[in-house]
C-alpha positions in Angstrom: -2.1 12.0 12.8 -1.9 15.9 12.0 -1.3 17.9 8.8 1.4 20.0 8.1 1.7 21.5 4.8 1.2 18.8 2.1 1.9 15.6 5.3 0.1 14.0 8.6 3.1 13.6 10.9 2.3 12.8 14.5 1.5 14.8 17.3 4.8 17.2 18.7 6.2 16.4 15.2 7.7 18.9 12.7 7.8 19.5 8.6 11.8 19.5 7.6 11.5 19.7 4.1 8.7 16.5 3.2 10.0 14.6 6.4 7.9 14.3 10.0 10.8 15.0 12.0 11.0 14.6 16.2 9.8 11.9 18.5 5.7 11.5 18.4 3.8 12.9 22.0 0.8 10.5 19.9 0.0 8.7 16.3 -2.8 7.9 14.4 -4.9 4.4 15.4 -2.4 1.4 15.3 0.7 3.2 15.4 4.1 3.5 17.4 5.5 5.7 19.3 9.1 5.6 18.5 11.6 8.6 18.9 12.1 8.7 15.0 7.9 9.0 14.9 5.2 6.8 14.4 5.8 3.6 13.0 3.7 0.5 11.6 4.8 -3.0 13.4 4.8 -5.7 10.4 1.4 -8.1 10.9 -0.9 -9.5 8.3 -4.4 -9.9 8.1 -6.5 -12.5 6.6 -8.1 -13.2 3.7 -10.6 -15.3 4.0 -11.4 -18.0 0.2 -14.3 -15.9 -1.3 -15.7 -14.9 -5.4 -13.8 -11.6 -7.2 -16.3 -9.8 -8.9 -13.9 -7.4 -11.5 -16.2 -4.1 -13.0 -19.3 -5.8 -12.9 -21.3 -3.6 -9.9 -19.8 0.0 -10.2 -20.5 1.5 -13.3 -17.0 3.5 -13.4 -15.7 0.5 -15.1 -17.5 0.0 -17.7 -15.5 0.2 -20.7 -12.4 0.2 -17.8 -11.9 -3.2 -17.0 -12.7 -6.3 -18.2 -15.6 -7.8 -16.1 -14.4 -10.7 -14.8 -15.4 -13.6 -12.0 -12.3 -15.5 -9.9 -12.4 -18.1 -7.9 -10.5 -16.6 -4.4 -8.1 -19.5 -2.0 -7.8 -17.8 1.4 -4.7 -15.7 1.8 -3.1 -13.1 4.4 -1.7 -9.9 3.2 0.2 -7.3 5.0 -1.6 -5.2 7.3 0.4 -2.2 6.4 2.6 -1.4 2.9 6.3 -2.1 3.4 7.7 0.5 5.6 11.3 2.1 5.7 12.1 0.4 8.5 11.2 -3.3 7.6 13.0 -2.8 4.3 16.4 -1.4 5.8 16.3 -4.6 8.2 16.2 -6.6 4.8 19.3 -4.3 3.6 20.9 -5.4 7.0 20.2 -9.0 6.4 22.4 -8.4 3.3 18.6 -10.1 1.6 17.7 -6.9 -0.3 20.0 -4.6 -1.9 20.4 -0.5 -0.5 18.3 2.0 -1.9 17.7 5.5 -0.4 15.8 6.3 2.0 14.0 9.3 3.4 14.9 8.0 7.5 11.5 8.3 8.5 11.2 4.8 9.6 7.6 4.3 9.8 7.3 5.7 5.6 5.9 3.9 2.6 8.6 2.4 1.5 8.9 3.8 -2.7 11.1 3.8 -5.7 11.7 0.4 -5.2 11.4 -1.8 -8.4 9.2 -5.0 -8.9 12.6 -7.5 -8.2 13.5 -5.7 -5.3 9.7 -5.9 -3.7 10.6 -9.9 -4.7 13.6 -9.9 -2.5 11.9 -8.4 0.7 8.9 -10.2 0.2 11.1 -13.7 -0.1 13.2 -12.6 2.6 10.0 -11.9 5.1 7.9 -15.3 4.3 6.2 -14.2 1.8 5.6 -13.2 -2.4 4.6 -9.7 -3.9 0.8 -10.2 -4.4 -1.0 -11.5 -7.6 -3.1 -8.1 -9.6 -6.5 -10.9 -8.5 -4.9 -10.8 -4.6 -4.2 -6.5 -4.5 -8.1 -6.7 -6.4 -9.6 -8.6 -3.1 -7.8 -7.8 -0.4 -10.1 -4.4 -1.2 -13.3 -5.1 -2.8 -13.5 -8.2 -0.4 -16.8 -10.2 -1.5 -18.8 -8.1 -2.1 -17.2 -6.2 -4.5 -17.0 -3.5 -2.6 -16.0 0.2 -5.2 -12.9 1.5 -2.6 -11.0 -0.6 0.3 -13.4 0.7 2.8 -16.7 0.6 1.5 -18.8 1.8 -1.7 -18.2 5.6 -0.6 -16.6 8.6 1.0 -14.0 9.2 -1.1 -12.7 12.0 1.4 -9.8 13.4 2.4 -8.9 11.6 5.1 -9.7 8.5 4.3 -6.8 8.0 2.1 -3.3 9.2 1.5 -4.5 11.4 -2.1 -4.4 13.8 -3.8 -1.4 15.6 -2.0 0.2 17.3 -4.8 -1.9 18.9 -7.1 -5.3 19.3 -4.6 -7.4 18.4 -3.5 -6.5 17.1 -0.3 -2.6 19.3 -0.6 -0.6 20.4 -2.8 3.6 19.9 -2.9 4.0 16.3 -1.3 6.9 14.3 -2.7 6.7 11.2 -0.8 4.0 8.7 0.6 2.7 9.6 4.1 3.2 7.3 7.6 2.2 3.4 6.4 -1.4 3.5 7.8 -1.7 7.3 8.9 -5.1 7.2 8.1 -6.8 4.3 9.6 -10.6 5.4 8.6 -10.1 3.8 5.2 -8.7 0.5 6.4 -11.0 -2.7 5.0 -13.4 -4.1 7.1 -10.7 -7.2 7.3 -7.9 -4.3 8.7 -5.4 -3.4 5.7 -4.8 -0.4 5.6 -3.9 2.5 2.4 -4.7 -0.7 0.5 -6.2 3.0 -1.6 -4.1 5.7 -2.0 -0.3 7.0 -0.5 1.9 4.4 -2.8 0.4 2.8 -5.3 1.2 -1.9 -5.3 3.4 -3.6 -6.9 1.7 -7.0 -8.2 3.1 -10.3 -9.6 2.9 -10.0 -13.5 1.0 -12.6 -15.2 3.1 -13.2 -18.0 6.9 -11.9 -19.2 7.3 -10.2 -22.4 9.5 -11.8 -24.4 10.9 -9.2 -26.0 11.3 -5.9 -24.4 10.4 -5.1 -20.5 9.1 -6.5 -18.2 5.9 -5.8 -17.6 3.8 -5.8 -14.7 0.9 -4.3 -12.7 0.8 -0.8 -9.3 -3.1 -0.9 -8.2 -4.6 1.4 -5.3 -3.4 4.5 -6.8 -0.8 6.9 -4.8 -0.7 9.8 -3.2 -0.5 11.6 -6.4 -4.1 11.1 -7.9 -5.9 14.0 -8.1 -8.7 11.9 -8.9 -10.9 9.4 -6.8 -11.5 6.7 -9.4 -6.8 6.0 -8.6 -8.9 4.8 -5.5 -11.0 2.2 -7.4 -10.5 -1.4 -6.4 -10.5 -2.3 -10.2 -8.6 0.4 -10.7 -4.7 -1.0 -12.2 -1.5 0.4 -13.8 1.0 -1.1 -16.4 4.0 0.0 -15.9 7.8 -1.7 -16.4 8.5 -3.5 -14.2 12.0 -1.5 -14.1 10.1 1.7 -13.2 11.3 4.0 -9.8 8.5 6.1 -8.5 8.1 7.7 -5.7 3.9 6.4 -6.7 5.1 2.9 -6.0 5.8 0.6 -3.1 4.6 -3.0 -2.1 3.1 -5.2 0.3 3.6 -9.0 0.7 1.1 -12.3 0.6 1.5 -14.9 3.2 0.1 -17.9 3.4 -2.7 -18.1 5.0 -1.4 -19.0 8.8 0.2 -16.4 9.3 -2.2 -14.6 10.4 -2.6 -16.7 13.1 -2.4 -15.2 17.0 -2.9 -11.7 15.9 -1.1 -11.4 12.2 2.4 -11.1 13.9 5.0 -11.1 12.1 9.0 -11.6 12.2 10.2 -9.2 9.7 
């Protein structure tokens, strides 16, 4: 991928406003060249059963999170954040409500509510992850500080700091999902840190007032590396529509068999 202003586009593309346009000559590893840009093929990554340790191994988590140890069952998770192309297919199938799109099919979807994320995941045969599932996918059994490891929160690993630095300036939306392969987790999940923060299914619902949920992983708009930590969380109303919030789905562990290819 080639940096163009506040975006990274496929080789040979140009930037029109905040969109990468034209057919790329080459894309980041794992992405497919299409007439409309670089696009990730839907696939699921297996996450083996294990123990999630939240916070205690990271000194920066002190006072920010309550240290916890949670036994996790095996599951599968989208290797990439849900893209505009995948969501458009759900809309075409009359299973998802239309939302504004940038018409860049490989871009991570944003500006969706938790209810819209749930509807898509149900159509795709999965569910919105719990906070623990997202944290475990990022931290792993070893309790990694970042999805890729304990050090190296640099611009080539994640889409972050793109609004007011340090990785760019002026961004108004997320990058193509999977455009930072150096930041993938050892299990093969991309963008668990940065690009769009991701919806997590709430543990409880408020009896009065809006339902509260969490978004995890930090986004392109965050200017501090601490937002990318595996334990970092943002509590927001489930009805929120933000350019910085998108999602991915989780599935039964068997969905990751045979290379993890998903039908939707």
